[in-house]
Backbone as JSON Lines, residues from 0, in Angstrom:
{"i":0,"aa":"M","n":[-13.7,-10.52,6.53],"ca":[-14.09,-10.28,4.91],"c":[-13.52,-9.49,4.53]}
{"i":1,"aa":"A","n":[-13.68,-9.73,3.11],"ca":[-12.32,-9.06,2.38],"c":[-12.77,-7.13,2.1]}
{"i":2,"aa":"L","n":[-11.46,-6.86,2.05],"ca":[-11.92,-5.03,1.61],"c":[-11.27,-4.42,0.23]}
{"i":3,"aa":"K","n":[-12.16,-3.72,-0.42],"ca":[-11.76,-2.96,-1.68],"c":[-11.1,-1.9,-1.64]}
{"i":4,"aa":"I","n":[-9.63,-2.37,-1.63],"ca":[-9.03,-0.34,-2.01],"c":[-8.19,-0.41,-3.04]}
{"i":5,"aa":"K","n":[-7.73,0.59,-3.36],"ca":[-7.18,1.04,-4.16],"c":[-5.43,1.21,-3.94]}
{"i":6,"aa":"V","n":[-4.69,0.09,-4.96],"ca":[-3.26,0.13,-4.74],"c":[-2.45,0.68,-6.13]}
{"i":7,"aa":"L","n":[-1.76,2.01,-6.24],"ca":[-0.9,2.49,-6.97],"c":[-0.2,1.2,-8.27]}
{"i":8,"aa":"A","n":[-0.54,1.14,-9.23],"ca":[0.17,0.62,-9.96],"c":[0.38,0.85,-10.93]}
{"i":9,"aa":"G","n":[1.46,1.07,-11.92],"ca":[2.1,1.73,-13.39],"c":[1.58,2.67,-13.3]}
{"i":10,"aa":"G","n":[1.33,3.57,-12.41],"ca":[1.18,5.18,-12.77],"c":[-0.57,5.38,-12.65]}
{"i":11,"aa":"G","n":[-0.95,4.62,-12.52],"ca":[-2.82,4.77,-11.83],"c":[-3.11,3.85,-10.67]}
{"i":12,"aa":"F","n":[-4.41,4.06,-9.81],"ca":[-4.49,2.77,-8.73],"c":[-5.39,1.84,-9.4]}
{"i":13,"aa":"V","n":[-5.62,0.74,-9.35],"ca":[-6.43,-0.09,-9.53],"c":[-6.94,-1.17,-8.22]}
{"i":14,"aa":"E","n":[-8.53,-1.24,-8.39],"ca":[-8.97,-2.12,-7.41],"c":[-8.12,-3.35,-6.78]}
{"i":15,"aa":"K","n":[-8.47,-3.71,-5.73],"ca":[-8.21,-4.91,-5.25],"c":[-8.63,-5.31,-4.31]}
{"i":16,"aa":"E","n":[-9.39,-7.01,-4.25],"ca":[-9.94,-6.62,-2.85],"c":[-8.98,-7.81,-2.31]}
{"i":17,"aa":"V","n":[-8.83,-7.24,-0.93],"ca":[-7.79,-7.79,0.13],"c":[-7.83,-8.44,1.55]}
{"i":18,"aa":"D","n":[-7.47,-9.35,1.74],"ca":[-7.82,-9.74,3.18],"c":[-7.11,-9.36,4.5]}
{"i":19,"aa":"A","n":[-6.3,-8.23,3.83],"ca":[-5.48,-7.9,4.95],"c":[-6.35,-6.47,5.83]}
{"i":20,"aa":"T","n":[-5.75,-6.75,6.78],"ca":[-7.05,-5.3,7.42],"c":[-6.14,-4.25,8.37]}
{"i":21,"aa":"N","n":[-4.35,-4.62,7.92],"ca":[-3.77,-3.52,8.26],"c":[-2.53,-3.61,7.3]}
{"i":22,"aa":"I","n":[-1.4,-2.4,7.65],"ca":[-0.27,-2.1,6.31],"c":[0.43,-3.5,6.7]}
{"i":23,"aa":"G","n":[0.6,-3.93,7.97],"ca":[1.17,-4.86,7.77],"c":[1.29,-6.14,6.99]}
{"i":24,"aa":"A","n":[0.04,-6.9,7.32],"ca":[-0.84,-7.72,6.66],"c":[-0.4,-7.5,5.47]}
{"i":25,"aa":"L","n":[-0.7,-6.25,4.51],"ca":[-0.73,-6.17,2.91],"c":[0.38,-6.05,3.01]}
{"i":26,"aa":"R","n":[1.42,-6.03,3.51],"ca":[2.85,-6.06,2.98],"c":[2.96,-7.48,2.58]}
{"i":27,"aa":"T","n":[2.65,-8.33,2.94],"ca":[3.07,-9.66,2.98],"c":[1.9,-10.55,1.87]}
{"i":28,"aa":"E","n":[0.48,-9.56,2.04],"ca":[-0.72,-10.11,0.81],"c":[-0.04,-9.76,-0.48]}
{"i":29,"aa":"L","n":[0.39,-8.5,-0.32],"ca":[1.34,-7.91,-1.87],"c":[2.66,-8.21,-1.83]}
{"i":30,"aa":"D","n":[3.47,-8.52,-1.65],"ca":[4.66,-9.09,-1.45],"c":[5.11,-7.3,-1.32]}
{"i":31,"aa":"I","n":[4.51,-6.37,-0.65],"ca":[5.08,-5.31,-0.7],"c":[6.54,-4.94,0.15]}
{"i":32,"aa":"P","n":[7.91,-5.21,0.06],"ca":[9.14,-5.31,1.02],"c":[9.0,-4.48,1.81]}
{"i":33,"aa":"T","n":[9.84,-4.57,2.88],"ca":[9.66,-4.25,4.53],"c":[10.21,-2.76,4.19]}
{"i":34,"aa":"G","n":[11.24,-2.13,3.29],"ca":[11.69,-1.06,3.42],"c":[11.47,-0.15,2.45]}
{"i":35,"aa":"S","n":[10.04,-0.56,1.99],"ca":[9.0,0.77,1.16],"c":[8.52,1.11,2.29]}
{"i":36,"aa":"S","n":[8.11,2.95,2.48],"ca":[7.48,3.58,2.47],"c":[5.92,3.43,1.95]}
{"i":37,"aa":"V","n":[4.94,3.52,3.11],"ca":[3.84,3.33,2.17],"c":[2.6,4.25,2.88]}
{"i":38,"aa":"S","n":[1.93,4.97,1.85],"ca":[1.37,5.83,2.24],"c":[-0.55,5.14,1.99]}
{"i":39,"aa":"V","n":[-1.59,5.74,2.63],"ca":[-2.45,5.66,2.4],"c":[-3.43,7.09,2.68]}
{"i":40,"aa":"G","n":[-4.43,7.47,1.58],"ca":[-4.46,8.65,0.99],"c":[-3.6,9.93,1.12]}
{"i":41,"aa":"G","n":[-2.38,10.02,0.44],"ca":[-1.24,10.79,0.55],"c":[-0.47,10.97,2.05]}
{"i":42,"aa":"A","n":[-0.82,10.1,3.14],"ca":[-0.3,10.3,4.16],"c":[0.66,9.13,4.66]}
{"i":43,"aa":"N","n":[1.72,9.0,5.05],"ca":[2.55,7.95,5.4],"c":[2.33,7.55,6.48]}
{"i":44,"aa":"V","n":[2.03,5.91,6.5],"ca":[1.7,5.23,7.56],"c":[2.67,4.28,8.22]}
{"i":45,"aa":"T","n":[2.35,3.53,9.01],"ca":[2.94,2.26,9.84],"c":[2.24,1.44,9.8]}
{"i":46,"aa":"D","n":[3.31,0.11,9.76],"ca":[2.3,-1.03,9.71],"c":[1.29,-1.2,10.84]}
{"i":47,"aa":"S","n":[1.09,-0.64,11.29],"ca":[-0.48,-0.84,12.03],"c":[-1.34,-0.22,11.79]}
{"i":48,"aa":"H","n":[-1.18,1.06,11.16],"ca":[-2.27,1.44,10.08],"c":[-3.56,0.48,9.88]}
{"i":49,"aa":"Q","n":[-4.87,0.45,10.29],"ca":[-6.06,-0.25,9.79],"c":[-6.34,0.22,8.7]}
{"i":50,"aa":"L","n":[-6.84,-0.54,7.41],"ca":[-7.13,-0.04,6.37],"c":[-8.66,-0.17,6.57]}
{"i":51,"aa":"A","n":[-9.19,0.87,5.7],"ca":[-10.8,0.97,5.45],"c":[-11.26,0.57,4.04]}
{"i":52,"aa":"E","n":[-12.6,0.43,3.67],"ca":[-12.65,-0.11,2.58],"c":[-13.06,1.43,1.06]}
{"i":53,"aa":"G","n":[-11.92,1.32,0.41],"ca":[-11.93,2.11,-0.75],"c":[-10.39,3.13,-0.23]}
{"i":54,"aa":"D","n":[-9.92,2.71,0.53],"ca":[-8.29,3.27,0.77],"c":[-7.89,3.37,-0.31]}
{"i":55,"aa":"L","n":[-7.04,4.47,-0.38],"ca":[-6.1,4.56,-1.7],"c":[-4.93,4.67,-1.03]}
{"i":56,"aa":"V","n":[-3.68,3.37,-1.29],"ca":[-2.64,2.69,-1.1],"c":[-1.17,2.92,-2.02]}
{"i":57,"aa":"A","n":[-0.27,3.48,-1.82],"ca":[0.62,3.48,-2.31],"c":[2.03,3.37,-1.6]}
{"i":58,"aa":"A","n":[3.02,2.22,-2.35],"ca":[4.31,1.9,-1.9],"c":[5.16,2.26,-2.71]}
{"i":59,"aa":"V","n":[6.45,3.17,-1.79],"ca":[7.68,3.18,-2.74],"c":[8.93,2.51,-2.11]}
{"i":60,"aa":"E","n":[9.9,1.95,-3.01],"ca":[10.83,1.5,-2.24],"c":[11.49,2.81,-1.98]}
{"i":61,"aa":"N","n":[12.57,2.66,-0.91],"ca":[12.93,3.91,-0.16],"c":[14.54,3.79,-1.49]}
{"i":62,"aa":"D","n":[15.23,2.73,-1.67],"ca":[16.34,3.06,-2.51],"c":[16.41,3.22,-3.57]}
{"i":63,"aa":"K","n":[15.23,3.55,-4.39],"ca":[15.25,3.84,-5.3],"c":[15.68,5.24,-5.78]}
{"i":64,"aa":"G","n":[16.76,5.38,-6.89],"ca":[17.36,6.98,-7.18],"c":[16.55,7.14,-8.59]}
{"i":65,"aa":"G","n":[17.07,8.55,-8.65],"ca":[16.26,9.34,-9.34],"c":[17.28,10.31,-10.33]}
{"i":66,"aa":"G","n":[17.0,10.95,-11.28],"ca":[17.4,12.0,-11.76],"c":[18.91,11.47,-12.56]}
{"i":67,"aa":"R","n":[19.02,10.26,-12.65],"ca":[20.34,10.22,-13.65],"c":[20.32,9.99,-14.84]}
């Protein structure tokens, strides 16, 4: 059964219907790099974190630099 979650994309959250049930599977489904940090509802989570209907998910690549 597919879940509806909201994923950060371009400065806002967009609703997506996904088959993944945890963050590890979501990385594969949405092509999120393994080196990225993923948060759900504002808290950093591991790949084993179980997704729930309506979760707010954001991924950030760790090697991105800023302030230049």
